C-alpha positions in Angstrom: 85.7 150.7 58.9 85.7 150.9 62.5 87.4 154.7 62.6 84.1 155.6 60.7 81.2 154.4 63.4 79.2 157.1 64.4 78.9 156.2 68.2 74.9 156.8 69.9 75.4 155.6 73.5 78.4 155.7 75.5 78.1 154.0 79.0 79.7 155.0 82.6 82.3 152.4 81.9 83.5 153.8 78.9 81.6 150.5 75.9 79.8 152.5 73.4 77.1 151.1 70.8 75.7 152.5 67.6 73.1 150.7 65.5 74.5 150.5 61.9 71.7 148.8 60.4 67.7 148.4 60.8 66.0 149.0 64.0 66.1 146.9 67.3 62.0 146.7 67.6 60.7 142.9 67.7 60.9 141.0 64.2 63.9 143.2 62.8 66.9 142.2 62.1 69.5 144.7 62.8 73.2 145.3 62.7 75.3 146.6 65.8 79.1 147.7 66.5 80.0 147.7 69.8 83.5 148.7 72.0 84.6 147.4 74.7 87.9 149.7 76.5 90.9 147.8 77.3 90.4 146.4 81.0 87.0 146.4 80.9 84.9 143.5 81.5 81.0 142.9 81.9 78.9 140.8 84.5 77.3 137.5 83.7 74.3 138.7 81.5 72.3 137.2 78.5 70.1 138.6 75.9 67.0 137.6 74.3 68.1 136.6 70.6 71.3 135.1 69.1 74.3 137.3 68.3 76.2 136.7 65.6 79.5 138.4 66.2 82.4 139.4 64.6 85.7 140.8 66.2 86.5 143.8 64.1 89.2 145.0 66.2 90.9 144.0 69.4 90.3 140.8 71.1 87.2 139.5 73.0 87.6 137.5 75.7 84.5 135.4 76.2 82.8 132.7 78.9 79.9 131.5 79.8 78.2 130.8 83.4 76.6 132.9 86.0 80.3 133.9 87.5 82.5 136.2 86.1 85.8 134.0 86.1 88.0 135.9 83.8 90.2 132.6 83.5 88.0 130.6 82.1 87.2 133.3 79.2 88.4 132.1 75.8 90.0 134.7 73.4 88.6 135.6 70.2 91.4 137.5 68.3 90.4 139.9 65.3 88.5 138.3 62.6 86.9 135.8 65.0 83.5 134.9 64.4 81.0 134.1 67.1 77.4 133.1 67.8 76.1 133.7 71.3 72.6 132.2 72.2 70.1 133.6 72.9 69.5 133.1 76.7 72.9 131.9 77.7 74.4 133.5 80.4 77.6 134.8 79.3 80.4 137.3 80.7 82.5 139.4 78.0 85.8 141.6 78.6 89.1 142.9 76.7 92.2 143.4 77.4 93.0 145.7 74.5 90.6 148.5 73.0 88.2 145.6 71.2 84.9 146.8 68.5 82.1 144.1 67.7 80.1 144.0 64.7 76.7 142.1 65.2 73.6 140.9 64.1 70.9 139.8 66.1 66.8 140.1 65.5 64.8 142.6 68.0 64.0 143.1 70.4 67.4 143.6 72.1 67.9 143.6 75.9 70.4 142.8 78.5 69.2 140.9 81.3 72.1 140.6 84.3 72.1 137.6 86.2 70.7 137.8 89.8 72.6 139.4 92.3 75.1 140.6 89.6 75.2 144.9 89.0 73.8 146.1 86.0 
C-alpha cells in the first residue's frame, strides 16, 4: 500500500504529502498521506480541523504543548490510531521512516506556535 503513494509535495526537510481522496476545500472530507523521514521533528503547531490518523508504516512520536519536548512525546507504532483535535498545539517526529494516513475535513492549514519556525 505505502509503495503506491504518488507524493504531490516534498518539503525541504524531506517530509512528503499527498491527497489520496477528496479535496482540502472547506467542508469537504479528504484523506491524505504524510511521510516523515527518520530523525525529522516538526515544531509545535496546530491544524484547523480534527485529524484522524493511522500509522501505516514506522512509528510516530507525538506530544502536546507549545514547546518541542522529544522526551514527552508518546510512541505510536505501526497500526496505531490517533485523534488529534483541531486547534491542539502539538509536535511530532519519527526516529524511523514513518507514513501516516489521515482523514480530516477542509479547510486544512498548519499554524505554527508563535516564535516557532514554519
